[in-house]
All heavy atoms as an XYZ file, in Angstrom:
772
protein
N     -59.001     -5.999     32.035
C     -59.777     -6.319     30.863
C     -59.980     -7.828     30.815
O     -59.065     -8.616     30.896
C     -58.994     -5.862     29.628
C     -59.707     -6.140     28.344
S     -58.947     -5.234     26.976
C     -58.104     -6.593     26.177
N     -61.222     -8.249     30.686
C     -61.518     -9.664     30.638
C     -61.731    -10.099     29.185
O     -62.193     -9.350     28.359
C     -62.767     -9.997     31.464
O     -63.874     -9.385     30.868
N     -61.372    -11.336     28.943
C     -61.505    -11.879     27.609
C     -62.790    -12.731     27.597
O     -62.989    -13.575     28.469
C     -60.294    -12.782     27.255
C     -60.495    -13.460     25.900
C     -59.028    -11.960     27.281
N     -63.661    -12.488     26.652
C     -64.885    -13.257     26.570
C     -64.631    -14.534     25.770
O     -63.769    -14.601     24.903
C     -66.012    -12.446     25.942
O     -65.670    -12.090     24.639
N     -65.421    -15.535     26.097
C     -65.331    -16.796     25.377
C     -65.717    -16.612     23.926
O     -66.775    -16.020     23.647
C     -66.247    -17.836     26.040
O     -65.920    -17.956     27.395
C     -66.100    -19.194     25.355
N     -64.922    -17.079     23.001
C     -65.264    -16.957     21.571
C     -66.540    -17.724     21.228
O     -66.879    -18.699     21.926
C     -64.070    -17.547     20.845
C     -63.018    -17.771     21.839
C     -63.644    -17.761     23.193
N     -67.195    -17.312     20.212
C     -68.370    -17.996     19.713
C     -67.996    -18.848     18.511
O     -67.007    -18.569     17.830
C     -69.432    -16.956     19.297
C     -69.923    -16.104     20.451
C     -70.578    -16.948     21.527
O     -71.476    -17.716     21.257
N     -70.095    -16.827     22.755
N     -68.804    -19.848     18.185
C     -68.549    -20.647     16.970
C     -68.634    -19.725     15.731
O     -69.299    -18.702     15.756
C     -69.689    -21.659     16.946
C     -70.164    -21.737     18.355
C     -69.948    -20.377     18.942
N     -67.939    -20.119     14.707
C     -67.966    -19.400     13.436
C     -69.342    -19.605     12.766
O     -70.041    -20.576     13.060
C     -66.866    -19.925     12.507
C     -65.438    -19.811     13.064
C     -64.478    -20.571     12.169
C     -65.030    -18.359     13.176
N     -69.695    -18.680     11.891
C     -70.970    -18.777     11.184
C     -70.951    -19.974     10.205
O     -69.932    -20.259      9.586
C     -71.245    -17.483     10.412
N     -72.110    -20.604     10.089
C     -72.297    -21.731      9.174
C     -73.495    -21.421      8.298
O     -74.473    -20.844      8.754
C     -72.549    -23.040      9.960
C     -72.886    -24.197      9.039
C     -71.346    -23.402     10.816
N     -73.380    -21.799      7.027
C     -74.528    -21.638      6.115
C     -74.561    -22.782      5.100
O     -73.532    -23.443      4.899
C     -74.485    -20.286      5.407
C     -73.428    -20.222      4.308
C     -73.447    -18.883      3.608
N     -72.430    -18.823      2.545
C     -72.131    -17.746      1.867
N     -72.726    -16.586      2.138
N     -71.187    -17.799      0.927
N     -75.726    -22.940      4.535
C     -75.848    -23.857      3.401
C     -76.215    -23.006      2.188
O     -77.208    -22.236      2.246
C     -76.921    -24.908      3.656
C     -76.970    -25.952      2.558
C     -78.023    -27.027      2.819
O     -78.999    -26.789      3.482
N     -77.783    -28.205      2.277
N     -75.437    -23.123      1.147
C     -75.656    -22.312     -0.043
C     -75.518    -23.193     -1.258
O     -74.493    -23.853     -1.446
C     -74.600    -21.210     -0.079
C     -74.782    -20.243     -1.194
C     -73.856    -19.074     -1.003
N     -73.945    -18.236     -2.163
C     -72.952    -17.487     -2.596
N     -71.829    -17.432     -1.931
N     -73.103    -16.742     -3.667
N     -76.565    -23.221     -2.065
C     -76.592    -24.044     -3.277
C     -76.252    -25.491     -2.976
O     -75.479    -26.147     -3.678
C     -75.650    -23.473     -4.332
N     -76.785    -25.999     -1.833
C     -76.564    -27.367     -1.466
C     -75.228    -27.678     -0.806
O     -74.951    -28.825     -0.481
N     -74.392    -26.672     -0.602
C     -73.067    -26.868     -0.025
C     -73.015    -26.199      1.347
O     -73.453    -25.070      1.512
C     -72.021    -26.225     -0.928
C     -70.630    -26.197     -0.327
C     -69.658    -26.978     -1.149
O     -69.735    -26.980     -2.360
N     -68.747    -27.641     -0.492
N     -72.475    -26.915      2.312
C     -72.277    -26.333      3.641
C     -70.987    -25.542      3.653
O     -70.001    -25.959      3.042
C     -72.241    -27.432      4.702
C     -73.626    -27.971      4.924
C     -74.187    -29.071      4.322
C     -74.640    -27.405      5.737
N     -75.483    -29.217      4.752
C     -75.789    -28.207      5.617
C     -74.687    -26.272      6.569
C     -76.957    -27.940      6.291
C     -75.861    -26.024      7.256
C     -76.986    -26.842      7.122
N     -70.988    -24.406      4.355
C     -69.814    -23.540      4.426
C     -69.663    -22.955      5.812
O     -70.641    -22.755      6.527
C     -69.958    -22.402      3.442
C     -70.094    -22.825      1.990
C     -70.358    -21.662      1.031
O     -71.092    -20.701      1.419
O     -69.820    -21.709     -0.075
N     -68.409    -22.680      6.166
C     -68.070    -22.036      7.444
C     -67.379    -20.707      7.103
O     -66.466    -20.675      6.266
C     -67.102    -22.903      8.271
C     -66.727    -22.232      9.562
C     -67.684    -24.277      8.521
N     -67.804    -19.640      7.770
C     -67.173    -18.327      7.548
C     -65.868    -18.251      8.322
O     -65.862    -18.314      9.552
C     -68.113    -17.208      7.979
C     -67.537    -15.792      7.815
C     -67.235    -15.486      6.338
C     -68.513    -14.770      8.393
N     -64.769    -18.167      7.586
C     -63.458    -17.971      8.202
C     -63.317    -16.441      8.355
O     -62.936    -15.734      7.419
C     -62.311    -18.571      7.367
C     -62.616    -20.037      7.032
C     -60.984    -18.402      8.056
C     -62.805    -20.940      8.253
N     -63.692    -15.946      9.515
C     -63.865    -14.512      9.730
C     -62.626    -13.678      9.482
O     -62.720    -12.628      8.847
C     -64.402    -14.279     11.141
N     -61.465    -14.136      9.950
C     -60.259    -13.326      9.776
C     -59.825    -13.206      8.333
O     -59.068    -12.341      7.978
C     -59.115    -13.820     10.645
C     -58.690    -15.235     10.324
O     -59.407    -15.986      9.663
N     -57.509    -15.612     10.774
N     -60.339    -14.087      7.475
C     -60.038    -14.013      6.041
C     -61.259    -13.546      5.242
O     -61.177    -13.354      4.035
C     -59.593    -15.389      5.512
C     -58.299    -15.876      6.133
C     -57.927    -17.261      5.661
O     -58.461    -17.732      4.628
O     -57.086    -17.892      6.327
N     -62.387    -13.421      5.946
C     -63.649    -13.004      5.316
C     -63.969    -13.841      4.058
O     -64.278    -13.312      3.001
C     -63.640    -11.504      4.989
C     -65.049    -10.982      4.741
O     -66.008    -11.531      5.268
N     -65.148     -9.973      3.933
N     -63.869    -15.174      4.241
C     -64.194    -16.090      3.130
C     -64.914    -17.300      3.689
O     -64.775    -17.646      4.857
C     -62.973    -16.497      2.342
C     -62.055    -17.449      3.041
C     -60.880    -17.880      2.169
N     -60.037    -18.820      2.853
C     -60.163    -20.122      2.818
N     -61.097    -20.684      2.080
N     -59.333    -20.914      3.481
N     -65.680    -17.929      2.834
C     -66.458    -19.116      3.187
C     -65.670    -20.350      2.823
O     -65.243    -20.500      1.687
C     -67.825    -19.088      2.529
C     -68.711    -18.037      3.112
C     -68.858    -16.765      2.633
C     -69.519    -18.147      4.250
N     -69.737    -16.072      3.432
C     -70.179    -16.925      4.434
C     -69.814    -19.184      5.150
C     -71.067    -16.686      5.472
C     -70.691    -18.946      6.190
C     -71.312    -17.696      6.349
N     -65.513    -21.277      3.780
C     -64.773    -22.518      3.592
C     -65.788    -23.623      3.303
O     -66.668    -23.891      4.110
C     -64.016    -22.834      4.902
C     -63.155    -24.040      4.848
C     -61.893    -23.982      4.290
C     -63.624    -25.263      5.347
C     -61.086    -25.125      4.252
C     -62.830    -26.403      5.299
C     -61.553    -26.316      4.735
N     -65.698    -24.255      2.133
C     -66.670    -25.282      1.753
C     -66.477    -26.586      2.498
O     -65.350    -27.010      2.741
C     -66.445    -25.472      0.255
C     -64.999    -25.087      0.067
C     -64.712    -24.040      1.087
N     -67.593    -27.232      2.846
C     -67.558    -28.519      3.534
C     -68.507    -29.485      2.818
O     -69.504    -29.063      2.231
C     -67.994    -28.377      4.991
S     -66.890    -27.346      5.991
N     -68.212    -30.775      2.932
C     -69.035    -31.781      2.278
C     -70.342    -32.047      3.035
O     -71.304    -32.514      2.444
C     -68.240    -33.088      2.164
C     -67.057    -32.991      1.258
C     -66.214    -34.258      1.284
O     -66.634    -35.279      1.922
O     -65.137    -34.264      0.667
N     -70.331    -31.816      4.355
C     -71.496    -32.189      5.176
C     -71.730    -31.160      6.264
O     -70.796    -30.461      6.697
C     -71.256    -33.571      5.801
N     -72.947    -31.101      6.730
C     -73.289    -30.185      7.821
C     -72.471    -30.488      9.066
O     -71.979    -29.558      9.741
C     -74.789    -30.286      8.138
C     -75.204    -29.366      9.284
C     -76.686    -29.452      9.622
O     -77.389    -30.351      9.118
O     -77.118    -28.624     10.451
N     -72.301    -31.772      9.421
C     -71.531    -32.123     10.604
C     -70.092    -31.586     10.522
O     -69.540    -31.087     11.493
C     -71.532    -33.627     10.832
C     -70.781    -34.049     12.070
C     -70.839    -35.554     12.276
N     -70.078    -35.959     13.404
C     -70.576    -36.163     14.626
N     -71.844    -36.004     14.849
N     -69.786    -36.535     15.629
N     -69.481    -31.705      9.341
C     -68.109    -31.169      9.163
C     -68.102    -29.673      9.394
O     -67.251    -29.135     10.106
C     -67.611    -31.461      7.743
C     -67.365    -32.936      7.481
O     -67.396    -33.753      8.422
O     -67.170    -33.281      6.290
N     -69.081    -28.971      8.818
C     -69.141    -27.521      8.936
C     -69.320    -27.125     10.419
O     -68.646    -26.221     10.909
C     -70.260    -26.953      8.092
N     -70.215    -27.792     11.104
C     -70.491    -27.452     12.498
C     -69.306    -27.786     13.396
O     -68.995    -27.063     14.361
C     -71.741    -28.114     12.991
C     -72.955    -27.635     12.186
C     -74.209    -27.473     12.955
N     -75.295    -27.022     12.098
C     -75.547    -25.741     11.816
N     -74.799    -24.797     12.337
N     -76.576    -25.413     11.024
N     -68.584    -28.856     13.080
C     -67.380    -29.205     13.847
C     -66.319    -28.142     13.642
O     -65.710    -27.660     14.609
C     -66.874    -30.602     13.432
O     -67.884    -31.573     13.701
C     -65.610    -30.991     14.152
N     -66.039    -27.793     12.397
C     -65.042    -26.778     12.105
C     -65.424    -25.426     12.681
O     -64.584    -24.685     13.161
C     -64.793    -26.685     10.575
C     -64.100    -27.954     10.089
C     -63.991    -25.450     10.209
C     -64.019    -28.104      8.590
N     -66.703    -25.118     12.691
C     -67.180    -23.835     13.225
C     -66.842    -23.671     14.702
O     -66.684    -22.548     15.202
C     -68.700    -23.707     13.032
N     -66.662    -24.771     15.428
C     -66.319    -24.710     16.847
C     -64.833    -24.541     17.127
O     -64.416    -24.502     18.277
C     -66.884    -25.932     17.572
C     -68.305    -25.750     17.969
N     -69.345    -25.951     17.083
C     -68.863    -25.346     19.132
C     -70.492    -25.685     17.691
N     -70.225    -25.320     18.914
N     -64.028    -24.391     16.078
C     -62.573    -24.226     16.277
C     -62.218    -23.155     17.287
O     -61.422    -23.437     18.179
C     -61.889    -23.905     14.930
C     -61.253    -25.076     14.270
S     -60.203    -24.617     12.865
C     -61.058    -23.329     12.050
N     -62.723    -21.937     17.177
C     -62.289    -20.904     18.132
C     -62.681    -21.230     19.568
O     -61.941    -20.921     20.507
C     -62.951    -19.626     17.643
C     -63.964    -20.015     16.630
C     -63.635    -21.399     16.173
N     -63.825    -21.861     19.759
C     -64.262    -22.240     21.104
C     -63.351    -23.305     21.669
O     -62.873    -23.208     22.812
C     -65.736    -22.731     21.071
C     -66.166    -23.186     22.455
C     -66.648    -21.648     20.507
N     -63.090    -24.354     20.879
C     -62.221    -25.432     21.334
C     -60.802    -24.927     21.606
O     -60.173    -25.351     22.572
C     -62.168    -26.567     20.324
C     -63.430    -27.426     20.290
C     -63.689    -28.208     19.208
C     -64.319    -27.419     21.331
C     -64.845    -29.009     19.162
C     -65.464    -28.209     21.307
C     -65.721    -28.991     20.216
N     -60.301    -24.047     20.748
C     -58.966    -23.490     20.950
C     -58.893    -22.765     22.286
O     -57.968    -22.966     23.091
C     -58.591    -22.564     19.806
C     -57.250    -21.914     19.987
C     -56.911    -20.930     18.888
O     -57.782    -20.553     18.093
O     -55.727    -20.513     18.835
N     -59.851    -21.906     22.551
C     -59.904    -21.147     23.800
C     -59.968    -22.094     24.992
O     -59.201    -21.951     25.946
C     -61.099    -20.193     23.767
C     -61.264    -19.419     25.037
C     -60.497    -18.289     25.316
C     -62.219    -19.820     25.983
C     -60.667    -17.578     26.495
C     -62.394    -19.121     27.159
C     -61.618    -17.986     27.413
O     -61.776    -17.308     28.582
N     -60.901    -23.050     24.951
C     -61.070    -23.959     26.055
C     -59.830    -24.815     26.301
O     -59.466    -25.094     27.453
C     -62.275    -24.857     25.836
C     -63.584    -24.082     25.917
C     -64.793    -24.911     25.548
O     -64.669    -25.973     24.886
O     -65.897    -24.508     25.946
N     -59.158    -25.207     25.240
C     -57.929    -26.031     25.390
C     -56.791    -25.205     25.950
O     -56.111    -25.658     26.894
C     -57.552    -26.631     24.040
N     -56.564    -24.024     25.424
C     -55.436    -23.221     25.878
C     -55.653    -22.699     27.303
O     -54.657    -22.525     28.024
C     -55.183    -22.063     24.912
C     -54.698    -22.489     23.525
C     -54.552    -21.286     22.615
C     -53.374    -23.249     23.616
N     -56.892    -22.486     27.675
C     -57.174    -22.041     29.040
C     -57.349    -23.226     29.996
O     -57.646    -23.022     31.175
C     -58.456    -21.187     29.046
C     -58.269    -19.853     28.341
C     -57.246    -18.941     28.994
O     -57.188    -18.894     30.246
O     -56.499    -18.291     28.269
N     -57.214    -24.424     29.468
C     -57.359    -25.677     30.248
C     -58.702    -25.694     31.008
O     -58.766    -26.078     32.163
C     -56.183    -25.860     31.191
C     -54.883    -25.945     30.446
C     -53.774    -26.371     31.359
N     -52.475    -26.244     30.762
C     -51.938    -27.105     29.883
N     -52.606    -28.122     29.490
N     -50.737    -26.887     29.390
N     -59.721    -25.288     30.308
C     -61.049    -25.224     30.902
C     -61.735    -26.569     30.978
O     -62.604    -26.783     31.841
C     -61.939    -24.236     30.126
C     -61.424    -22.817     30.165
S     -62.380    -21.693     29.147
C     -63.846    -21.526     30.151
N     -61.412    -27.474     30.056
C     -62.114    -28.747     29.975
C     -61.109    -29.893     29.785
O     -61.120    -30.550     28.757
C     -63.111    -28.729     28.816
C     -64.195    -27.739     28.967
C     -65.133    -27.737     27.766
N     -65.624    -29.064     27.479
C     -65.999    -29.463     26.257
N     -65.950    -28.641     25.241
N     -66.432    -30.682     26.050
N     -60.291    -30.197     30.748
C     -59.369    -31.335     30.584
C     -60.138    -32.652     30.647
O     -61.281    -32.691     31.107
C     -58.407    -31.171     31.747
C     -59.206    -30.477     32.795
C     -60.144    -29.549     32.043
N     -59.504    -33.702     30.189
C     -60.074    -35.025     30.305
C     -60.398    -35.688     28.993
O     -60.274    -35.109     27.901
N     -60.792    -36.952     29.088
C     -60.987    -37.808     27.919
C     -62.141    -37.338     27.015
O     -62.042    -37.441     25.795
C     -61.198    -39.253     28.367
N     -63.211    -36.845     27.635
C     -64.365    -36.437     26.811
C     -64.001    -35.248     25.915
O     -64.309    -35.253     24.713
C     -65.548    -36.056     27.708
C     -66.820    -35.699     26.938
C     -67.957    -35.377     27.852
O     -68.072    -35.957     28.953
O     -68.764    -34.502     27.469
N     -63.334    -34.264     26.471
C     -62.910    -33.120     25.685
C     -61.870    -33.535     24.658
O     -61.891    -33.094     23.507
C     -62.398    -32.007     26.588
C     -62.047    -30.736     25.855
C     -62.888    -30.168     24.924
C     -60.863    -30.081     26.128
C     -62.596    -29.003     24.252
C     -60.550    -28.896     25.489
C     -61.396    -28.353     24.540
N     -60.950    -34.428     25.042
C     -59.932    -34.911     24.116
C     -60.599    -35.567     22.904
O     -60.136    -35.387     21.776
C     -59.010    -35.901     24.822
N     -61.693    -36.301     23.121
C     -62.391    -36.943     22.005
C     -62.994    -35.905     21.076
O     -62.973    -36.060     19.842
C     -63.475    -37.877     22.534
N     -63.512    -34.797     21.623
C     -64.043    -33.736     20.788
C     -62.940    -33.069     19.955
O     -63.115    -32.761     18.784
C     -64.749    -32.687     21.661
C     -66.022    -33.193     22.304
C     -66.646    -32.137     23.209
O     -66.878    -31.011     22.735
O     -66.892    -32.464     24.353
N     -61.797    -32.884     20.612
C     -60.657    -32.299     19.900
C     -60.146    -33.227     18.805
O     -59.770    -32.781     17.724
C     -59.541    -31.960     20.907
C     -59.861    -30.857     21.898
C     -58.822    -30.820     23.016
C     -59.957    -29.506     21.217
N     -60.132    -34.526     19.073
C     -59.733    -35.499     18.068
C     -60.689    -35.473     16.880
O     -60.249    -35.573     15.712
C     -59.685    -36.913     18.650
C     -58.442    -37.190     19.471
O     -57.372    -36.581     19.178
O     -58.503    -38.009     20.391
N     -61.995    -35.346     17.144
C     -62.961    -35.268     16.049
C     -62.698    -34.034     15.200
O     -62.729    -34.108     13.947
C     -64.378    -35.235     16.591
C     -65.418    -35.144     15.492
C     -66.852    -35.046     15.973
O     -67.114    -35.085     17.196
O     -67.746    -34.938     15.104
N     -62.407    -32.918     15.838
C     -62.070    -31.700     15.085
C     -60.804    -31.918     14.270
O     -60.762    -31.580     13.079
C     -61.903    -30.498     16.028
C     -61.428    -29.195     15.388
C     -62.321    -28.760     14.243
C     -61.322    -28.115     16.433
N     -59.767    -32.513     14.861
C     -58.532    -32.766     14.148
C     -58.775    -33.703     12.953
O     -58.248    -33.451     11.865
C     -57.495    -33.371     15.099
N     -59.595    -34.744     13.145
C     -59.924    -35.646     12.038
C     -60.612    -34.897     10.913
O     -60.333    -35.132      9.730
C     -60.811    -36.790     12.520
C     -60.115    -37.765     13.445
O     -58.868    -37.766     13.513
O     -60.835    -38.537     14.124
N     -61.532    -34.016     11.277
C     -62.277    -33.255     10.260
C     -61.334    -32.311      9.523
O     -61.382    -32.215      8.276
C     -63.446    -32.472     10.905
O     -64.281    -33.384     11.595
C     -64.241    -31.733      9.858
N     -60.474    -31.626     10.259
C     -59.509    -30.722      9.599
C     -58.563    -31.505      8.684
O     -58.213    -31.046      7.602
C     -58.739    -29.941     10.656
C     -59.553    -28.924     11.430
C     -58.735    -28.363     12.592
C     -60.055    -27.821     10.520
N     -58.163    -32.712      9.119
C     -57.276    -33.540      8.286
C     -57.997    -33.911      6.985
O     -57.386    -33.926      5.923
C     -56.876    -34.768      9.068
C     -55.892    -35.648      8.330
C     -55.407    -36.798      9.199
O     -56.223    -37.426      9.900
O     -54.179    -37.051      9.158
N     -59.272    -34.210      7.070
C     -60.070    -34.553      5.894
C     -60.009    -33.436      4.858
O     -59.999    -33.704      3.649
C     -61.516    -34.791      6.341
C     -62.504    -35.050      5.242
C     -63.889    -35.281      5.833
C     -64.941    -35.435      4.788
N     -66.274    -35.668      5.395
N     -59.960    -32.207      5.326
C     -59.924    -31.035      4.424
C     -58.481    -30.495      4.227
O     -58.306    -29.407      3.711
C     -60.851    -29.931      4.942
C     -62.287    -30.349      4.840
C     -62.951    -30.887      5.943
C     -62.989    -30.233      3.640
C     -64.289    -31.291      5.842
C     -64.292    -30.654      3.536
C     -64.936    -31.185      4.633
O     -66.240    -31.592      4.544
N     -57.522    -31.296      4.658
C     -56.097    -30.973      4.469
C     -55.682    -29.645      5.100
O     -54.932    -28.869      4.489
C     -55.724    -31.027      2.987
C     -55.995    -32.359      2.333
C     -55.722    -32.319      0.851
N     -56.163    -33.527      0.232
C     -55.356    -34.518     -0.144
N     -54.077    -34.436      0.081
N     -55.851    -35.582     -0.702
N     -56.167    -29.424      6.305
C     -55.770    -28.239      7.078
C     -54.694    -28.714      8.068
O     -55.000    -29.040      9.207
C     -56.979    -27.615      7.805
C     -56.536    -26.363      8.556
C     -58.083    -27.273      6.796
N     -53.474    -28.789      7.562
C     -52.371    -29.432      8.291
C     -52.075    -28.819      9.656
O     -51.974    -29.536     10.665
N     -51.914    -27.501      9.704
C     -51.541    -26.879     10.975
C     -52.631    -27.099     12.026
O     -52.372    -27.468     13.142
C     -51.268    -25.385     10.823
C     -51.010    -24.737     12.146
C     -49.759    -24.860     12.753
C     -51.982    -24.007     12.807
C     -49.513    -24.300     14.000
C     -51.738    -23.439     14.053
C     -50.497    -23.573     14.642
N     -53.869    -26.896     11.625
C     -54.984    -27.079     12.552
C     -55.067    -28.526     13.048
O     -55.337    -28.768     14.238
N     -54.845    -29.459     12.136
C     -54.847    -30.865     12.530
C     -53.825    -31.133     13.613
O     -54.118    -31.723     14.657
C     -54.565    -31.766     11.313
O     -55.588    -31.540     10.320
C     -54.518    -33.233     11.666
N     -52.595    -30.713     13.357
C     -51.525    -30.938     14.322
C     -51.786    -30.245     15.665
O     -51.580    -30.800     16.742
C     -50.176    -30.516     13.762
C     -49.720    -31.402     12.616
C     -48.323    -31.069     12.119
N     -48.183    -29.702     11.660
C     -48.492    -29.270     10.436
N     -48.969    -30.116      9.542
N     -48.317    -28.018     10.073
N     -52.239    -28.981     15.607
C     -52.502    -28.217     16.809
C     -53.580    -28.892     17.673
O     -53.394    -29.060     18.887
C     -52.921    -26.788     16.452
C     -53.336    -25.985     17.649
C     -52.387    -25.523     18.535
C     -54.670    -25.717     17.891
C     -52.758    -24.782     19.659
C     -55.057    -24.972     18.985
C     -54.107    -24.514     19.889
N     -54.701    -29.273     17.059
C     -55.767    -29.868     17.851
C     -55.463    -31.276     18.316
O     -55.947    -31.711     19.358
C     -57.112    -29.755     17.118
C     -57.632    -28.344     17.161
C     -57.581    -27.544     16.028
C     -58.100    -27.797     18.343
C     -58.044    -26.214     16.071
C     -58.556    -26.471     18.401
C     -58.524    -25.692     17.259
N     -54.577    -31.999     17.621
C     -54.134    -33.298     18.140
C     -53.264    -33.065     19.386
O     -53.364    -33.802     20.366
C     -53.312    -34.051     17.078
C     -54.141    -34.516     15.922
C     -53.947    -35.996     15.596
N     -54.616    -36.278     14.348
C     -55.890    -36.593     14.240
N     -56.643    -36.685     15.305
N     -56.432    -36.828     13.062
N     -52.421    -32.055     19.349
C     -51.604    -31.705     20.504
C     -52.508    -31.328     21.677
O     -52.297    -31.789     22.798
C     -50.657    -30.570     20.157
C     -49.875    -30.087     21.338
C     -48.751    -30.640     21.876
C     -50.201    -28.945     22.151
N     -48.348    -29.901     22.978
C     -49.210    -28.873     23.155
C     -51.196    -27.991     22.127
C     -49.228    -27.868     24.124
C     -51.214    -27.002     23.100
C     -50.227    -26.940     24.077
N     -53.535    -30.507     21.407
C     -54.485    -30.110     22.463
C     -55.169    -31.339     23.049
O     -55.368    -31.417     24.264
C     -55.527    -29.137     21.921
S     -54.866    -27.503     21.516
N     -55.552    -32.297     22.198
C     -56.227    -33.536     22.671
C     -55.272    -34.305     23.577
O     -55.671    -34.785     24.640
C     -56.669    -34.359     21.490
N     -53.996    -34.429     23.168
C     -53.025    -35.121     24.009
C     -52.872    -34.446     25.359
O     -52.788    -35.076     26.396
C     -51.682    -35.195     23.296
C     -51.702    -36.139     22.118
O     -52.619    -36.954     21.988
O     -50.757    -36.049     21.290
N     -52.839    -33.120     25.371
C     -52.712    -32.362     26.620
C     -53.951    -32.576     27.502
O     -53.832    -32.710     28.702
C     -52.526    -30.857     26.326
C     -51.157    -30.516     25.790
C     -50.054    -30.808     26.792
O     -50.127    -30.316     27.947
O     -49.120    -31.525     26.419
N     -55.117    -32.571     26.911
C     -56.365    -32.790     27.672
C     -56.370    -34.160     28.315
O     -56.803    -34.323     29.462
C     -57.566    -32.591     26.766
N     -55.872    -35.163     27.598
C     -55.781    -36.523     28.138
C     -54.764    -36.633     29.274
O     -54.962    -37.354     30.244
C     -55.421    -37.534     27.039
C     -56.617    -38.064     26.289
C     -56.206    -39.189     25.360
N     -55.573    -38.701     24.151
C     -56.236    -38.259     23.100
N     -57.535    -38.223     23.110
N     -55.594    -37.829     22.032
N     -53.675    -35.911     29.124
C     -52.600    -35.932     30.119
C     -52.985    -35.234     31.425
O     -52.412    -35.532     32.480
C     -51.319    -35.273     29.585
C     -50.335    -36.234     29.035
C     -48.982    -35.558     28.831
N     -48.978    -34.634     27.734
C     -48.792    -34.994     26.457
N     -48.608    -36.250     26.154
N     -48.771    -34.101     25.508
N     -53.895    -34.298     31.350
C     -54.244    -33.480     32.529
C     -55.736    -33.599     32.846
O     -56.471    -32.645     32.672
C     -53.888    -32.015     32.260
C     -52.402    -31.862     31.967
O     -51.584    -32.162     32.821
N     -52.058    -31.395     30.778
N     -56.157    -34.774     33.332
C     -57.615    -34.941     33.577
C     -58.143    -34.119     34.727
O     -57.701    -33.646     35.573
C     -57.741    -36.432     33.870
C     -56.367    -36.942     34.167
C     -55.401    -35.971     33.590
C-alpha cells in the first residue's frame, strides 16, 4: 500500500476573514491575512515532506520556519515547536 502525498488544507475568505479548514476537527480556523491562511494550509504537506526527509536543506528549513512563525502568531504551541524541530533537522541534513 502506498501513501499519497497530502494536499494543502482548504482555504476560504468569508465575510472578509481568511480561514483554513482543519479537516480532522471539521472547523474553520480564522486567520488575519491570506498569506497566513495559505501558509497554515500547507501544514500537512510540510509535515509529510519533513518526516519523509524529502526536501532537506536551508530553503526548506526557511519554509518550515515561516510556518512555525505563523503558528506561533496564532498561539499554536505544539505546531510551532514541531515545525521548528523539523526546520532544525532539515538544516542539519542538507
